[in-house]
C-alpha positions in Angstrom: -16.9 17.3 -18.4 -13.4 16.3 -19.4 -12.1 19.6 -18.3 -13.7 19.3 -14.8 -12.3 15.7 -14.5 -8.8 17.0 -15.2 -9.2 19.8 -12.7 -10.5 17.3 -10.1 -7.5 15.0 -10.6 -5.1 17.9 -10.4 -6.8 18.9 -7.1 -6.3 15.3 -5.8 -2.7 15.2 -6.9 -1.6 18.7 -5.8 -3.8 19.4 -2.8 -4.6 15.9 -1.4 -1.2 14.5 -2.4 -2.7 11.2 -3.6 -0.4 8.6 -5.1 -0.3 7.9 -8.9 -2.0 4.5 -8.4 -4.9 6.1 -6.5 -5.2 8.9 -9.1 -5.5 6.2 -11.8 -8.2 4.5 -9.8 -10.2 7.7 -9.5 -9.8 8.4 -13.2 -11.0 4.9 -14.2 -14.1 5.2 -12.0 -15.0 8.6 -13.4 -14.4 7.6 -17.0 -16.7 4.6 -16.5 -19.3 6.9 -15.1 -18.8 9.3 -18.0 -19.6 6.4 -20.4 -22.9 5.7 -18.5 -23.8 9.4 -18.9 -23.1 9.4 -22.6 -25.1 6.2 -23.2 -28.1 7.6 -21.4 -27.7 11.2 -22.7 -27.4 12.6 -19.2 -25.8 15.9 -18.2 -23.4 15.4 -15.3 -24.2 18.8 -13.9 -28.0 18.2 -13.9 -28.1 14.5 -12.9 -30.5 13.5 -10.1 -30.1 11.4 -7.1 -32.2 8.5 -8.4 -30.1 8.4 -11.6 -26.9 8.0 -9.6 -28.6 5.3 -7.6 -29.5 3.6 -10.9 -25.8 3.7 -12.0 -24.6 2.2 -8.7 -27.3 -0.5 -8.7 -26.3 -1.2 -12.3 -22.7 -1.8 -11.3 -23.9 -4.2 -8.6 -26.2 -6.1 -11.0 -23.4 -6.3 -13.6 -21.5 -8.4 -11.1 -19.1 -5.9 -9.6 -18.0 -6.7 -6.1 -19.5 -4.6 -3.2 -16.1 -3.1 -2.4 -15.7 -2.0 -6.1 -19.2 -0.5 -6.2 -18.6 1.3 -2.9 -15.3 2.7 -4.2 -17.0 3.9 -7.4 -19.6 5.7 -5.2 -16.9 7.2 -3.1 -15.2 8.5 -6.2 -18.4 10.2 -7.4 -19.0 11.7 -4.0 -15.6 13.2 -4.1 -16.0 14.4 -7.7 -19.4 16.1 -7.0 -18.0 17.5 -3.7 -15.3 19.1 -5.8 -17.9 20.6 -8.2 -19.7 22.1 -5.2 -16.6 23.7 -3.9 -15.8 25.2 -7.3 -19.4 26.5 -7.6 -20.4 24.3 -10.6 -23.3 22.8 -8.7 -25.4 23.7 -5.6 -26.2 20.2 -4.3 -24.3 16.9 -4.3 -26.5 14.4 -6.2 -24.7 11.4 -4.5 -25.9 12.5 -1.0 -28.5 9.9 -0.3 -27.3 7.2 -2.7 -26.9 3.8 -0.9 -23.7 1.8 -1.3 -23.9 -2.0 -1.0 -22.9 -3.5 2.4 -19.4 -4.9 2.5 -18.9 -8.0 4.6 -15.8 -7.4 6.7 -13.4 -10.3 6.4 -10.5 -11.0 8.7 -7.2 -10.4 6.9 -5.3 -13.4 5.8 -2.4 -14.0 8.1 0.5 -16.5 8.1 1.5 -18.3 11.3 5.0 -17.8 12.6 5.9 -21.2 11.4 4.6 -20.4 7.9 6.6 -17.2 7.9 9.8 -19.0 8.8 9.2 -21.5 6.1 8.6 -18.8 3.5 11.6 -16.6 4.5 13.9 -19.7 4.5 13.2 -20.3 0.8 15.6 -17.7 -0.7 19.2 -18.9 -0.4 22.4 -16.8 -0.3 23.9 -19.0 -3.1 23.4 -16.5 -5.9 22.6 -12.9 -6.6 18.9 -13.3 -7.0 18.5 -15.5 -3.8 20.5 -13.0 -1.7 18.4 -10.0 -3.0 15.1 -11.9 -2.5 16.1 -12.9 1.0 16.7 -9.3 1.9 13.5 -8.1 0.3 11.3 -10.6 2.0 12.9 -10.1 5.4 12.4 -6.3 5.1 8.8 -6.7 4.0 7.9 -8.8 7.0 10.1 -7.0 9.5 8.6 -3.6 8.7 5.1 -4.2 7.5 5.7 -1.9 4.6 3.3 -1.6 1.6 4.6 -2.8 -1.7 5.0 0.8 -3.0 7.0 1.7 0.1 9.4 -1.2 -0.4 10.1 -0.5 -4.0 10.5 3.2 -3.4 13.2 2.7 -0.8 16.6 4.2 -1.6 19.9 3.1 -0.1 20.0 6.2 2.1 16.7 5.2 3.6 18.3 2.3 5.5 20.3 3.0 8.6 21.9 -0.3 9.6 23.9 1.2 12.4 20.7 2.4 14.2 18.6 -0.5 13.0 15.9 1.6 11.3 14.3 2.1 7.9 13.0 5.6 6.8 9.8 5.5 4.9 9.4 8.8 3.0 6.2 10.0 1.5 5.0 13.4 0.2 3.3 14.0 3.6 5.9 12.8 6.1 8.8 10.5 7.0 8.4 7.8 9.5 10.9 5.4 11.1 10.4 1.7 11.4 12.7 -0.5 13.4 14.6 -3.3 11.6 15.0 -6.7 13.3 18.3 -8.7 13.4 17.3 -11.1 10.6 16.4 -8.2 8.3 19.7 -6.4 9.1 21.7 -9.5 8.4 20.0 -10.1 5.1 20.4 -6.4 4.1 24.1 -6.4 5.0 24.7 -9.5 2.8 22.8 -7.9 -0.1 24.4 -4.5 0.1 27.9 -5.8 0.6 27.9 -8.5 -2.0 25.0 -8.2 -4.5 23.6 -4.7 -5.2 26.7 -3.2 -6.7 27.0 -6.2 -9.0 23.5 -5.9 -10.3 23.6 -2.1 -10.6 24.2 -0.7 -14.1 24.0 2.9 -13.2 25.9 4.2 -10.2 23.5 7.1 -9.9 20.6 4.8 -9.3 19.6 5.3 -5.6 17.1 2.3 -5.5 17.7 -0.1 -2.6 16.2 -3.1 -4.4 17.0 -3.5 -8.1 16.0 -6.2 -10.6 18.4 -8.4 -12.4 18.8 -5.7 -15.1 20.0 -3.2 -12.5 16.8 -1.0 -12.6 14.5 -0.2 -9.6 12.3 -3.2 -8.9 8.6 -2.8 -9.9 5.4 -3.7 -8.1 4.8 -6.5 -10.5 8.3 -7.8 -10.0 7.9 -7.9 -6.2 4.5 -9.7 -6.5 6.1 -12.3 -8.7 8.9 -12.9 -6.2 6.5 -13.4 -3.4 4.4 -15.8 -5.5 7.5 -17.8 -6.6 8.6 -18.4 -3.0 5.1 -19.1 -1.8 5.0 -22.0 -4.3 8.4 -23.2 -3.3 7.3 -23.2 0.3 4.2 -25.3 -0.6 2.0 -23.1 1.5 -1.7 -23.4 0.6 -2.7 -20.0 1.7 -2.8 -17.1 -0.7 0.3 -15.0 0.0 0.7 -11.5 -1.2 2.9 -8.6 -0.1 -0.1 -7.3 1.9 -0.4 -10.7 3.7 3.1 -10.1 5.0 2.0 -6.7 6.2 -1.0 -8.2 8.0 1.2 -11.0 9.5 3.7 -8.4 10.8 1.0 -6.5 12.6 -0.8 -9.6 13.9 2.4 -11.2 15.3 3.4 -8.0 17.1 0.0 -7.8 18.7 0.0 -11.5 19.6 3.4 -11.0 21.3 2.3 -8.0 23.5 2.7 -4.9 21.4 0.0 -2.3 21.9 -2.3 -1.4 19.0 -1.3 2.3 18.8 2.4 1.5 18.4 1.6 -1.0 15.7 -0.5 1.6 13.8 2.4 4.0 14.1 4.8 1.5 12.5 2.3 0.8 9.8 1.9 4.5 9.0 -1.9 4.6 8.8 -2.9 7.7 6.9 -5.7 9.2 8.9 -4.7 12.7 9.9 -6.0 12.6 13.4 -4.6 9.2 14.1 -1.2 10.2 12.7 -1.1 13.2 15.1 -1.7 10.8 18.0 0.9 8.3 16.9 3.5 11.0 16.4 3.6 11.5 20.2 5.3 8.2 20.6 9.0 8.5 21.1 11.4 6.6 18.8 13.0 4.9 21.7 9.7 3.5 22.9 8.8 2.2 19.5 12.2 0.4 19.3 11.7 -1.2 22.7 8.2 -2.4 21.9 9.3 -3.7 18.5 12.3 -5.6 19.8 10.3 -7.1 22.7 7.4 -8.2 20.5 8.7 -8.9 17.0 9.6 -12.6 16.6 12.5 -12.1 14.2 14.0 -9.0 16.0 
């Protein structure tokens, strides 16, 4: 089974172009399933539908959240789908397995006032404050995911044309930058980044206090630190900034399709539709609707 798991993960990495974090999630789910098989002396190639259902129900009874259980089932469906494509099995044993219902919750969103309070916390009085100010402004101004922010290189920022380039394995998209974000970036790039940098060959836009590329954990800690300084009771994560970005644009008149384009949603059919929007139109919509543009 271990060989097939490796082939499956290689397929997801090379053919599906999934990120390292997503691959690790798939691997954790399958390894947990493998442990279930070993404990019950079951053959993964001969397992039946009701045995898969027993495993899924067991996760739920063990206290796993519905979203986690559903993700585990999705992983198994993809794994057995791969085994069917590679002729290892004839039927997918996960076909009729029922996943728990997930209650859809409205995403947590900050008000414009709360955003202003949060973004006013970092001060341009020292290296860290100036860097943090730029990072938070960019996070809210673009609605980027954490990974996209920490993966930014200096060359991905075009201050003259007021855009950021978000490059993935599949494509590159442009997201407009508001006036406040540009101002914060200019301050950081002109006065701070070169001081923090230890290696001139480092292309990272945002670096930590040791001069290395900032990590996901580092960015999360920064958001949490300023959330506490702002005395905002709501739970604030980098993803909350992303939700707030989209919500505030929508509330100020931007159309949903343009927002989805800026967010870079990954559905292939949707991406093809969004790609029809011209850059100039996106910029106009952004600057008309974004409160810090």
